[in-house]
C-alpha angles and dihedrals in degrees: 000000000000091000091052092051091049091050092051091050091049091049091050092051091049091049092049091049091049091049091050091048090050092051091050091049091049091051090050090053094056113110116256119248107267116251116251118239116247112244121221139185135173094275123220119347116264114279093244091055093047093049093048092049089054093053116115117270112270093024089115130040109269121228126204118278118277134207116229112189120193113289112254126220139171115264093258091062099035098081139079097258119115105229133204139179128215095222093180094058113015114002093173095066122084112207128191126223108241099215102033129075140170112248087232130002113291090244088066093047092048092046092053092051092047093048091052092050096045091047091065090079105021147017109273117208137190119235094262092048090051091054091053092050090050090057091054102038100028093233131091116217119239113276124226109204122188133192119195108224103170133017114156146111109255117205112209088181134354090273103033128065143150137204112245123198126178129174136175113221125198124186111207134188118204122203136157088275092058139260122332124194110229095180145333132201140163118231127193140173139171133200130192118254114234091213133025096242142073094283091053091047091053092053091047094048091047091053093045090049091053089050092051091047090053090052093048093048093050091050094045091050092051093046093048093047090053093054120095112251 
Protein backbone atom coordinates (compact mmCIF):
# COMPACT_ATOMS: atom_id res chain seq x y z
CA UNK A 1 0.00 0.00 0.00
CA UNK A 2 2.84 2.38 0.89
CA UNK A 3 4.54 1.67 -2.43
CA UNK A 4 1.36 2.47 -4.31
CA UNK A 5 0.96 5.80 -2.48
CA UNK A 6 4.56 6.72 -3.19
CA UNK A 7 4.10 5.88 -6.86
CA UNK A 8 0.97 8.04 -7.08
CA UNK A 9 2.77 10.97 -5.47
CA UNK A 10 5.68 10.57 -7.89
CA UNK A 11 3.29 10.44 -10.82
CA UNK A 12 1.54 13.59 -9.60
CA UNK A 13 4.85 15.42 -9.27
CA UNK A 14 5.89 14.38 -12.76
CA UNK A 15 2.52 15.51 -14.16
CA UNK A 16 2.79 18.87 -12.39
CA UNK A 17 6.31 19.37 -13.71
CA UNK A 18 5.18 18.49 -17.22
CA UNK A 19 2.26 20.90 -16.93
CA UNK A 20 4.56 23.71 -15.75
CA UNK A 21 6.98 23.02 -18.58
CA UNK A 22 4.08 23.08 -21.03
CA UNK A 23 2.88 26.43 -19.68
CA UNK A 24 6.37 27.91 -19.98
CA UNK A 25 6.66 26.64 -23.52
CA UNK A 26 3.25 28.11 -24.36
CA UNK A 27 4.24 31.47 -22.92
CA UNK A 28 7.43 31.42 -24.95
CA UNK A 29 5.39 30.78 -28.10
CA UNK A 30 3.21 33.86 -27.62
CA UNK A 31 3.93 36.60 -30.20
CA UNK A 32 5.94 39.56 -28.94
CA UNK A 33 4.24 42.91 -28.69
CA UNK A 34 4.94 44.77 -31.99
CA UNK A 35 7.31 47.70 -31.77
CA UNK A 36 5.76 51.13 -32.16
CA UNK A 37 7.00 53.32 -34.97
CA UNK A 38 8.87 56.49 -33.95
CA UNK A 39 7.02 59.65 -35.01
CA UNK A 40 8.90 62.64 -36.43
CA UNK A 41 8.17 66.19 -37.54
CA UNK A 42 10.28 69.18 -38.63
CA UNK A 43 10.91 70.38 -35.07
CA UNK A 44 10.89 74.06 -34.12
CA UNK A 45 10.96 76.70 -36.84
CA UNK A 46 14.39 78.14 -37.72
CA UNK A 47 15.56 80.85 -35.31
CA UNK A 48 15.57 83.54 -38.02
CA UNK A 49 11.94 82.81 -38.87
CA UNK A 50 10.89 82.83 -35.23
CA UNK A 51 12.65 86.15 -34.57
CA UNK A 52 11.13 87.78 -37.64
CA UNK A 53 7.67 86.60 -36.69
CA UNK A 54 8.11 88.21 -33.26
CA UNK A 55 9.04 91.60 -34.75
CA UNK A 56 6.59 94.47 -34.03
CA UNK A 57 3.79 95.00 -36.53
CA UNK A 58 4.81 97.38 -39.29
CA UNK A 59 8.52 96.70 -38.82
CA UNK A 60 8.61 95.18 -42.30
CA UNK A 61 6.88 96.28 -45.50
CA UNK A 62 3.52 94.56 -45.76
CA UNK A 63 2.45 92.86 -48.98
CA UNK A 64 -1.13 92.15 -50.10
CA UNK A 65 -2.85 89.05 -48.66
CA UNK A 66 -2.15 85.71 -50.32
CA UNK A 67 -4.10 82.49 -50.62
CA UNK A 68 -2.24 79.30 -49.75
CA UNK A 69 -4.27 76.19 -50.65
CA UNK A 70 -3.21 72.79 -49.34
CA UNK A 71 -0.04 71.50 -50.99
CA UNK A 72 -0.74 68.73 -53.47
CA UNK A 73 1.35 65.59 -53.96
CA UNK A 74 1.20 62.27 -55.82
CA UNK A 75 -0.11 59.36 -53.77
CA UNK A 76 3.38 57.95 -53.17
CA UNK A 77 4.40 61.15 -51.33
CA UNK A 78 1.10 61.97 -49.65
CA UNK A 79 1.37 59.59 -46.72
CA UNK A 80 3.10 59.37 -43.35
CA UNK A 81 5.88 57.00 -44.43
CA UNK A 82 9.49 58.23 -44.39
CA UNK A 83 10.87 57.26 -47.79
CA UNK A 84 14.38 56.64 -49.06
CA UNK A 85 16.12 55.65 -52.30
CA UNK A 86 19.21 53.53 -52.76
CA UNK A 87 20.75 55.73 -55.42
CA UNK A 88 23.80 53.50 -55.75
CA UNK A 89 21.79 50.38 -56.64
CA UNK A 90 18.17 51.19 -57.62
CA UNK A 91 17.38 54.94 -57.65
CA UNK A 92 13.94 54.39 -59.17
CA UNK A 93 12.53 52.52 -56.16
CA UNK A 94 11.07 54.37 -53.18
CA UNK A 95 11.36 52.35 -49.98
CA UNK A 96 9.69 53.07 -46.62
CA UNK A 97 11.31 52.79 -43.20
CA UNK A 98 9.39 50.17 -41.23
CA UNK A 99 9.67 51.72 -37.75
CA UNK A 100 9.65 55.47 -38.52
CA UNK A 101 6.76 57.70 -39.54
CA UNK A 102 5.96 61.38 -40.00
CA UNK A 103 3.46 62.64 -37.43
CA UNK A 104 1.41 64.02 -40.36
CA UNK A 105 2.03 63.80 -44.13
CA UNK A 106 5.03 65.87 -45.27
CA UNK A 107 2.74 68.10 -47.36
CA UNK A 108 1.18 69.30 -44.10
CA UNK A 109 4.56 69.88 -42.45
CA UNK A 110 5.85 71.78 -45.49
CA UNK A 111 2.66 73.83 -45.71
CA UNK A 112 2.95 74.86 -42.06
CA UNK A 113 6.57 75.99 -42.56
CA UNK A 114 5.64 77.92 -45.72
CA UNK A 115 2.65 79.58 -44.07
CA UNK A 116 4.80 80.75 -41.15
CA UNK A 117 7.42 82.21 -43.49
CA UNK A 118 4.93 83.93 -45.81
CA UNK A 119 3.03 85.39 -42.85
CA UNK A 120 6.02 87.53 -41.87
CA UNK A 121 5.14 90.06 -44.60
CA UNK A 122 1.47 89.46 -45.38
CA UNK A 123 -1.78 87.93 -44.26
CA UNK A 124 -1.92 84.31 -45.41
CA UNK A 125 -5.35 82.82 -46.02
CA UNK A 126 -6.81 79.41 -46.70
CA UNK A 127 -8.97 78.90 -49.78
CA UNK A 128 -12.25 79.27 -47.83
CA UNK A 129 -11.05 82.44 -46.10
CA UNK A 130 -10.06 83.92 -49.45
CA UNK A 131 -13.54 83.29 -50.84
CA UNK A 132 -15.13 85.14 -47.93
CA UNK A 133 -12.81 88.12 -48.39
CA UNK A 134 -13.62 88.21 -52.10
CA UNK A 135 -17.31 88.54 -51.31
CA UNK A 136 -16.63 91.58 -49.11
CA UNK A 137 -13.89 93.37 -51.05
CA UNK A 138 -14.73 92.21 -54.57
CA UNK A 139 -11.18 90.99 -55.21
CA UNK A 140 -9.59 87.59 -54.66
CA UNK A 141 -5.96 87.63 -53.44
CA UNK A 142 -3.29 85.94 -55.52
CA UNK A 143 -3.04 82.21 -54.89
CA UNK A 144 0.25 80.35 -54.35
CA UNK A 145 -0.23 76.71 -55.30
CA UNK A 146 2.45 74.11 -54.64
CA UNK A 147 2.89 70.54 -55.79
CA UNK A 148 5.39 68.32 -53.98
CA UNK A 149 7.38 66.38 -56.58
CA UNK A 150 10.17 64.81 -54.53
CA UNK A 151 10.60 64.22 -50.81
CA UNK A 152 12.99 61.41 -49.93
CA UNK A 153 16.33 60.47 -48.43
CA UNK A 154 18.71 59.55 -51.23
CA UNK A 155 21.60 57.20 -50.38
CA UNK A 156 24.65 57.80 -52.57
CA UNK A 157 26.38 54.93 -50.75
CA UNK A 158 25.45 52.73 -47.76
CA UNK A 159 26.92 55.31 -45.38
CA UNK A 160 26.20 58.60 -47.15
CA UNK A 161 22.80 60.15 -47.88
CA UNK A 162 20.99 63.45 -48.33
CA UNK A 163 17.44 64.71 -48.01
CA UNK A 164 16.05 65.85 -51.38
CA UNK A 165 13.00 68.13 -51.68
CA UNK A 166 11.51 69.48 -54.91
CA UNK A 167 8.31 71.49 -55.40
CA UNK A 168 6.58 73.21 -58.29
CA UNK A 169 5.11 76.61 -57.36
CA UNK A 170 2.47 78.46 -59.37
CA UNK A 171 1.27 81.99 -58.58
CA UNK A 172 -2.30 82.48 -59.81
CA UNK A 173 -4.62 85.47 -60.07
CA UNK A 174 -8.36 84.82 -60.11
CA UNK A 175 -10.81 87.30 -61.57
CA UNK A 176 -14.31 87.18 -62.98
CA UNK A 177 -12.77 86.24 -66.32
CA UNK A 178 -11.05 83.17 -64.83
CA UNK A 179 -7.61 82.14 -63.58
CA UNK A 180 -4.42 83.72 -64.90
CA UNK A 181 -0.94 82.30 -64.30
CA UNK A 182 1.39 85.04 -63.05
CA UNK A 183 4.41 82.80 -62.80
CA UNK A 184 5.57 79.23 -62.27
CA UNK A 185 8.89 77.81 -61.10
CA UNK A 186 10.36 74.61 -59.74
CA UNK A 187 12.45 74.83 -56.58
CA UNK A 188 14.69 72.14 -55.12
CA UNK A 189 17.22 71.69 -52.34
CA UNK A 190 19.14 68.93 -50.67
CA UNK A 191 20.89 68.66 -47.32
CA UNK A 192 23.31 65.99 -46.04
CA UNK A 193 22.04 63.50 -43.50
CA UNK A 194 24.16 63.33 -40.32
CA UNK A 195 23.44 59.59 -39.94
CA UNK A 196 22.53 56.85 -42.40
CA UNK A 197 19.14 56.05 -40.87
CA UNK A 198 15.62 57.41 -40.51
CA UNK A 199 16.59 59.97 -37.84
CA UNK A 200 19.33 61.32 -40.09
CA UNK A 201 16.94 61.40 -43.03
CA UNK A 202 14.42 63.42 -41.01
CA UNK A 203 17.04 66.04 -40.14
CA UNK A 204 18.18 66.25 -43.75
CA UNK A 205 14.65 66.55 -45.12
CA UNK A 206 13.78 69.20 -42.53
CA UNK A 207 16.81 71.28 -43.55
CA UNK A 208 16.12 70.84 -47.27
CA UNK A 209 12.48 71.82 -46.71
CA UNK A 210 13.52 75.05 -44.95
CA UNK A 211 15.82 75.85 -47.88
CA UNK A 212 13.02 75.28 -50.40
CA UNK A 213 10.61 77.38 -48.33
CA UNK A 214 13.12 80.26 -48.32
CA UNK A 215 13.41 80.06 -52.11
CA UNK A 216 9.65 79.99 -52.63
CA UNK A 217 9.06 82.92 -50.27
CA UNK A 218 11.72 85.05 -51.96
CA UNK A 219 10.20 84.34 -55.37
CA UNK A 220 6.64 84.96 -54.18
CA UNK A 221 7.70 88.28 -52.60
CA UNK A 222 9.33 89.42 -55.82
CA UNK A 223 6.36 88.34 -57.92
CA UNK A 224 3.84 90.03 -55.63
CA UNK A 225 5.83 93.27 -55.46
CA UNK A 226 5.93 93.43 -59.26
CA UNK A 227 2.14 93.17 -59.59
CA UNK A 228 0.03 96.36 -59.88
CA UNK A 229 -1.98 97.02 -56.74
